[in-house]
ZABA-202178 format. One line per 4 residues: number of its first residue (from 1); their letters; for each residue z negated, y negated, x negated of N, C-alpha, C. Coordinates in steps of 0.02 Angstrom, whole numbers. Atoms other than C-alpha are relative to their C-alpha. Layout:
<sites>
NUM = A = Z,Y,X,Z,Y,X,Z,Y,X ~ ... $
</sites>
This chain:
<sites>
1 = MVED = 51,44,-26,-3223,2618,4583,-67,35,7 ~ 62,-36,-6,-3356,2754,4589,-36,-2,-66 ~ 39,6,62,-3495,2727,4463,-65,39,7 ~ 61,-40,-2,-3637,2846,4422,-52,-24,-49 $
5 = EGSV = 46,22,51,-3725,2743,4290,-46,-54,27 ~ 47,51,-19,-3881,2640,4317,-19,4,74 ~ 20,4,-70,-3929,2582,4490,40,-55,34 ~ -36,50,-38,-3858,2474,4628,-46,-25,56 $
9 = RVDS = 41,29,-54,-3936,2358,4759,12,37,65 ~ -6,-37,-63,-3971,2440,4926,46,-35,50 ~ -44,35,-48,-3885,2304,5029,73,6,-20 ~ -69,-7,24,-3729,2314,4920,26,71,13 $
13 = WIWS = -21,-69,-11,-3724,2504,4934,13,14,74 ~ -9,-9,-73,-3746,2502,5124,66,-30,22 ~ -63,32,-16,-3600,2382,5137,59,39,-30 ~ -54,-35,34,-3495,2480,5012,19,65,34 $
17 = VRLA = -15,-64,-33,-3510,2645,5107,11,-9,75 ~ -19,16,-68,-3472,2558,5272,-53,15,53 ~ 53,-5,-50,-3641,2571,5357,-15,-68,31 ~ 7,69,-26,-3637,2381,5382,68,-34,-8 $
21 = KTRS = -65,34,3,-3488,2267,5416,5,-49,-57 ~ 0,49,56,-3538,2135,5288,-62,11,-43 ~ 57,-7,44,-3654,2128,5139,-58,-42,26 ~ 54,42,-27,-3750,1986,5220,-32,33,60 $
25 = AAAA = 29,-37,-56,-3773,2093,5377,-45,56,-26 ~ 41,-53,30,-3840,2233,5266,-66,-31,-27 ~ 60,34,26,-3961,2110,5182,-45,-21,58 ~ 39,20,-59,-4016,2045,5353,-36,61,30 $
29 = ACKA = 31,-60,-26,-4049,2224,5410,-59,21,-44 ~ 55,-15,45,-4157,2252,5256,-59,-47,13 ~ 53,49,-12,-4255,2092,5287,-34,11,66 ~ 28,-12,-66,-4280,2139,5470,-39,66,4 $
33 = GHVR = 37,-63,0,-4353,2308,5421,38,58,29 ~ -40,-53,-29,-4208,2413,5485,25,50,-52 ~ -22,-44,54,-4178,2496,5316,-62,29,-35 ~ 53,-34,36,-4293,2625,5236,30,43,-54 $
37 = VNGE = -21,-42,56,-4271,2708,5067,-58,46,-17 ~ 52,-50,12,-4368,2869,5042,-63,-12,41 ~ 55,10,-46,-4476,2826,5192,-35,-67,-3 ~ 33,65,7,-4526,2652,5134,50,-56,15 $
41 = RAKP = -41,57,-17,-4461,2485,5195,34,-28,-63 ~ -38,22,59,-4325,2419,5079,15,-75,3 ~ -23,68,7,-4291,2244,5017,73,2,-21 ~ -71,-2,16,-4108,2195,4993,16,15,-74 $
45 = AQAL = -15,-10,71,-4118,2197,4802,-30,64,-29 ~ 30,-62,25,-4207,2365,4790,55,44,-31 ~ -49,-42,35,-4120,2483,4669,3,70,32 ~ -12,-68,-25,-4045,2647,4730,19,45,-57 $
49 = KPGD = -20,-51,48,-4022,2808,4632,30,57,38 ~ -25,-60,-34,-3925,2966,4674,-58,44,21 ~ 53,-43,-27,-4033,3079,4782,-47,-37,47 ~ 43,39,-46,-4121,2937,4877,23,11,72 $
53 = EVRV = -15,-4,-71,-4132,2954,5066,-3,-71,29 ~ -4,67,-29,-4078,2796,5158,5,7,76 ~ -1,0,-73,-4116,2768,5343,17,-71,22 ~ -24,65,-24,-4021,2626,5428,2,2,76 $
57 = RVEG = 0,5,-73,-4053,2576,5609,57,-45,21 ~ -59,37,-22,-3888,2522,5688,9,9,74 ~ -11,0,-72,-3871,2475,5871,-41,52,37 ~ 45,-46,-34,-4021,2578,5927,8,72,-22 $
61 = WERV = -12,-68,25,-3965,2730,5826,-16,1,-74 ~ 19,-3,70,-4036,2785,5659,48,44,-39 ~ -43,-38,45,-3916,2839,5522,-43,23,-58 ~ 38,-29,56,-3996,2955,5393,51,27,-49 $
65 = VVVT = -48,-21,51,-3894,2973,5233,-36,11,-66 ~ 25,-12,68,-3927,3040,5058,53,-25,-48 ~ -46,29,50,-3850,2947,4911,23,55,-48 ~ -26,-48,49,-3735,3058,4807,32,-37,-59 $
69 = KLIR = -32,40,52,-3638,2924,4710,-15,-73,12 ~ 13,71,-5,-3671,2742,4674,66,-38,-6 ~ -58,43,4,-3535,2615,4710,-22,-71,14 ~ 18,71,-8,-3539,2426,4701,49,-38,42 $
73 = KRVG = -52,34,-38,-3377,2378,4788,19,41,61 ~ -20,-33,-62,-3316,2418,4963,64,40,-13 ~ -56,-45,11,-3196,2565,4964,24,28,67 ~ -27,-31,-60,-3091,2663,5088,-49,49,30 $
77 = AEVA = 45,-44,-37,-3174,2774,5218,-6,69,-32 ~ 2,-66,31,-3127,2935,5129,-43,0,-63 ~ 39,5,61,-3201,2880,4963,-74,-13,17 ~ 68,15,-21,-3355,2810,5051,-36,63,25 $
81 = AACL = 30,-62,-26,-3385,2977,5139,-20,47,-56 ~ 17,-43,57,-3388,3063,4969,-62,-26,-37 ~ 57,30,35,-3529,2947,4911,-66,11,36 ~ 62,-12,-37,-3656,3006,5040,4,66,37 $
85 = VDNS = 6,-59,-43,-3717,3156,5138,-32,-25,64 ~ 25,27,-63,-3740,3112,5322,-43,52,35 ~ 47,-43,-35,-3894,3194,5399,-23,-31,65 ~ 19,37,-60,-3897,3083,5553,-3,46,60 $
89 = PPRP = -1,-37,-63,-3947,3155,5722,59,-23,42 ~ -57,21,-40,-3810,3150,5853,-14,-65,37 ~ 6,65,-35,-3778,2981,5934,-16,13,73 ~ 17,-10,-70,-3857,2965,6107,60,-14,45 $
93 = AREF = -54,9,-47,-3739,2978,6254,-4,-70,31 ~ -2,69,-26,-3685,2812,6329,-38,-8,66 ~ 34,7,-64,-3759,2849,6501,-75,-7,-7 ~ 71,5,10,-3934,2856,6427,-20,-67,-31 $
97 = VAAP = 13,65,29,-3919,2685,6345,-12,-50,56 ~ 16,48,-53,-4000,2547,6449,55,-52,7 ~ -51,50,-14,-3876,2430,6531,-30,-70,-10 ~ 27,68,9,-3893,2245,6488,-17,-31,68 $
101 = GVRD = 19,34,-62,-3974,2132,6617,59,-35,32 ~ -56,30,-37,-3850,2076,6750,-28,-50,50 ~ 21,51,-48,-3871,1915,6848,56,-12,49 ~ -50,17,-51,-3784,1866,7008,38,-62,-23 $
105 = RGAG = -42,58,18,-3640,1746,6980,-23,-61,40 ~ 20,62,-34,-3692,1568,7019,-75,-5,11 ~ 72,1,-10,-3878,1607,7010,-34,-54,-43 ~ 29,53,41,-3902,1465,6886,-23,27,-67 $
109 = RPTK = 24,-17,67,-3979,1465,6715,-63,43,5 ~ 59,-42,-4,-4107,1603,6682,-63,-38,-21 ~ 64,30,18,-4289,1551,6675,-26,35,-63 ~ 30,-30,59,-4399,1588,6526,-23,72,15 $
113 = RDRR = 21,-67,-21,-4470,1737,6621,59,48,3 ~ -61,-40,-4,-4294,1801,6657,25,19,-69 ~ -24,-13,68,-4246,1785,6473,-44,53,-34 ~ 45,-50,30,-4400,1884,6420,14,70,28 $
117 = EMEQ = -16,-65,-31,-4358,2023,6544,66,27,-26 ~ -64,-23,28,-4178,2029,6480,-8,24,-72 ~ 13,-21,69,-4240,2039,6300,-33,68,-2 ~ 34,-66,-2,-4353,2186,6346,51,55,14 $
121 = LRRP = -51,-50,-15,-4202,2278,6417,44,14,-60 ~ -44,-9,57,-4102,2251,6258,-33,36,-58 ~ 36,-32,55,-4237,2315,6139,0,76,8 ~ 3,-74,-5,-4230,2501,6096,-69,27,7 $
</sites>
């Protein structure tokens, strides 16, 4: 299943090497600006080549990987690990991650102001 000829779409490759759960989630991450190839924002259909650096922002943590092999189909974790070099910084400890907004039980529906404050807490 490993192919070294030509190029492959960035969203398909991210899904294939298990950086995203679904291909549509990988495409959505590209459209939202969470994927960069060689320092530039990537569109889902952008072509990848071996040697490209791919940065994917996942759950407030940035994965930095270098493409070593091109694959088009999702493969096992061992094969996927052979298709990239992971240069990611260590994942932040859980205690430093902001806790989601907590409301008292029975406090009613949050107001627009409350929702904005909760959204600010969730953003990295």
